[in-house]
C-alpha positions, 0 to 999 in steps of 0.5 A: 795098713788100710785106710780103715786101720789108719783111722781107728789107729788116728782115733785111738791115738787122739782119745789115749793121749787126752784120756785123763780129760775126756767127757763122757760122751768122748768116753763112751765113743773111745769104749765102743773103739777099744771094743771094735779093736779088741773083740774077736782077738786073743781068742786061743787065750780067751779060751782056756779062761772062765768068763767071756771075752767082752768081761775081759775088755771091760775089765781092761779098759778099767785096769789098763785105760781108765784107772791109768788115765793120769799116768803118762804113756804113749800108743801108736797103732790099734796093733799096740792096743792088741799086745797091751790086751794080750799081756793082760789076758796072760796076766789073767791065766797065771793068776788062775793058778795063784790064790787071788783069782776070782771065783767063777761058779755057775750052774745056769745051763745045768751041766756043773748041777748035772755032773755033781749029780752023776758023780754022786750016783757012782759014790756015796755022798760021803765018799764023794766028799772024803774022796775027792780030787782036785778036778773034783773041787769044782763039784764040790764048789757047785754043791753049795748053796744056801736054803731059801727059808733058813739062809744056811747050808743044807745039815746034811752038806754041812755035817758031811764037809765038818766030818770028811774035810774038817771045814765048819760050813755053819761057821763060815755062813754066821761069819759071812752074815756078820761081815755083811752086816757089820756085827761084832768085830766088823762094826767098822765096815758100817760106813762102807756096806753100800759099796761092798754089797755094790762090788760083790752082787753086781760084780764078783759075785754077779754070774750072766746077765746080772754081772758088771765090770769094774768099768761099767760100775764105775760109770753107773755108780761114781764115787771118790776113791774107786781103784782104793776102795777095791783094793781095801776090800780085796777085789783086786791086787797089786800085779807082783805076787809079794805086793799082792800077797801083803795087799790081800792080807790086809784087805777087808776080805783077807782080814774075814779069812784070817779070823775064820782060822784059814791061812792065805796062800796056795796050799789052803786056795780050797778052803779060801774058795769055800769061804769066798763062795759062801761069802757070795752067797750071803750076800746075794742072798741078803740082796734078794731078802731086800 
């Protein structure tokens, strides 16, 4: 081990042992240290994931360093931190295969939109929706956008989804509006709307420069019971699958999906992703209207 690596390891061990008692300046230094150690590592795994490497480092810091600060654990060198990070990324890979994976959608570079347009040029619009297979589901998700004037999905798209997939996009949009305005059966959420909108518009639904990791949000918007809030909402679930299923079903997002008649299991993953994307679109639209 080089002298430089020894110095990094000594700093890491010190901060790790004291992380429950670090002041803001020390946390910032610790944060930068972890980035120095992890940036560029595990690139082969990250290349299989949809977000950028810095996003995963940020979330790793929140999930495995910040949240666990009061739990006893030890670390002995920088290689151990890299190993923890690799295991974290492997868990992210596995999560993409079950119902609880985050929704990743973006047309920033136009590629997805162009692919959807090319597909429609080859087939009729109805055929595209009716005869889609699993690889086309991303293209279908990319078609979902709210009209600026109405705040709703375009009527022709609503009709096509309803006709061919028996999915009522209008119903989901209205339900999302009610949910995010604490109307009807969601009046109980009224006092929680401020942080629900924060999580959605700054993290879960955000892309590019608008995206903030959970760790960054926790520093910018300090609030009590931060971790329990994201679990209650459904943005974070326990690690084990059975516990994850129970936790998500009882979360606010899980309750909302159930109110739409959507079954929360792997077989209905596409319906869940459609509903959650519309929830994101409505949240972002409401933010733009403020």
